[in-house]
Steps between C-alpha positions, in 0.01 A plus 500: 500500500358151564669163501462142616747398770403134526206266546182696544679811630534824308657834583407850389741794531323836528670838535376847590268368770462784749317334792382174655143589406597545134686169501199316643262664248734407216524140625124470543441614141752241384332239718158577354631470146679172561219327688220577254339165402528388139349219297696232320344203317179531696670530839516805722846562643536728803860568604595556863777742580688620809724806477777625727636854474842624606570875478835676524657838438847366576714486183746267673249222576565177315262323266520189715392695808204655319392158375536354849281772648234469231505123542430534874218740425354263242488213749336735747230567240462127439451436869227764528141373461393833347795697358655424161757782513743565785780749568832397646516583870822486706302291749496224240876476543457465875236234444733301275777524758260389775379204295859401423582510872194292585586245230853457634382472859226257406751274326719509811205426728389203289850355476543531878150356562405809702159572349245540779143370503238649731160347566169679561211307655174428320212475743153350526296809582220298657695349790832687481707189430803509275463292184822579321774745405595698194873487426659832405854541365710758683840650429738490798570847639857621467632772731145591596394557137230269364395438141126461459340225290361772271864572407671162483221287352480704173882486475487124557239461227687720252827311553364146521603468865134458592527127434772461762306722743186293453685172540649622830159606632334177391771283654484690831123462516508129422764454770276680752203281405714189522619599846148549634420130489145421602433867582515592134159339448339809648670756281653584162760737360421728205769598251483774238586384148665739257332546162834406342489159666159421357617603153742208483441129498615281786380698802259231612756221459759692701263573789375141509857363514602744775196405708561127451863538607393654831197266539251790505153436355413776255166546674690712755627738232306793351620692194394862456498627141398825335284538193769605251655158422156341480396755240827558312603132476187309596580159353832447676392659829177304522674175411761542773240598762272214401786252552565638847132496596477138389767427763307678775657847485255790530513814285373845595458806279688778680419875508149426382306806387801693369517327162261462212347155539148439380254270671486260204879484484535461878280191496745327263816552706666205678479668841362409843452847641560874481677750724325838516758775460579709807405822320133400522520377859666826609193700394252243624377714792528845343426464130156365401632405158780290647249331729271424207787364291624273780147365555468438125836318486407279794162415348661428162758269658235310694281463189799353316577276801836672553668568832557868586760672721503873580844663513602805699273447803606745771190568711253285692216692334626380163476142626137556599420654161670216311318234701168673431580474128586131525881529485640269767876525442736794535860614510655823625677688776208447739617140524872569478764647267720287278765347727744208514332163532416461871662221696180465700151598396142443600237412243239685705691822570613666177625810682769289663541261207674743268749625757835321544549329832753762605250785462313637795135415532404865555572578135330194355246585236538876548531675164829687460502871411359562155830632369667166581255287309592350169195452284688351208524139618763301312327600273467220264778267594 
């Protein structure tokens, strides 16, 4: 029995299904039939469909509970880059509860102005001097339990709280730049911009007003963006970024190499540089293909007169390899982990620069154990 329950959502009730495998096969046949392209008035129409399955042998279960489970499974299928059919899993319930907890805690943290911002140094690989920081949003630990950016950033984006998170990070960074005085001329702070922010008008105006209020020239601010908003909503994103660049702000394409940009398209973007994703830098010394790809990215950036920064640098040998390829800027645990903004720092000693003044010098610049590292950054806020 099939019926429409609202909007673009439909429900199918099937009985005498004996196993999960049979349910999936049945759903896949239905999916194939419903997504077959058809022609109408000279146009080809190809439907897209995501299906969630909830199974039960319990005669006491309510219709509402079955619909809730199938709804969770459907959104799981929607979130998958490959699957179009998904079964309800009890873990989905745990995930929903976890996301609800994170949302509530995030609201509390924002209202109490307790959101943390850590800063990781960006270094000139030629002379070892620090040229800037990347700002990374961090959730304050509670009772020894921390929430990673990979957990709270998606929740913030799904609930609209990402705008408040981003405003907090931006304001903190501008305050740090304002407090540096003349010293800020030697450095900049990079901020990750959420794709949601670039999808709406007014981002450039807001950033310009915030910088003017704190008397910070936008030439000291770098925005890091990913490809998705530039491809999905190119007109609005490019207009906002162009306005900011006209005021001196620099724009970098983050996680370069992991997306689907073409060379012709890359040349048209309003950007000043690229950041090579850490996944390529990690295999720089052991994987010939990674080494070839990094060399190609560096050469492409230089041919397009773009700056280039390598992320995830953890070994001196990687620095030597990057310099041989022509990449002169890097970021990673070799130069220091993300940490609170230091009260004192040296532009010529990045290993001490990223460590708060209260930290001991013996640990400066030493990479923490691999299990303690957080590779997710803020990650786009």
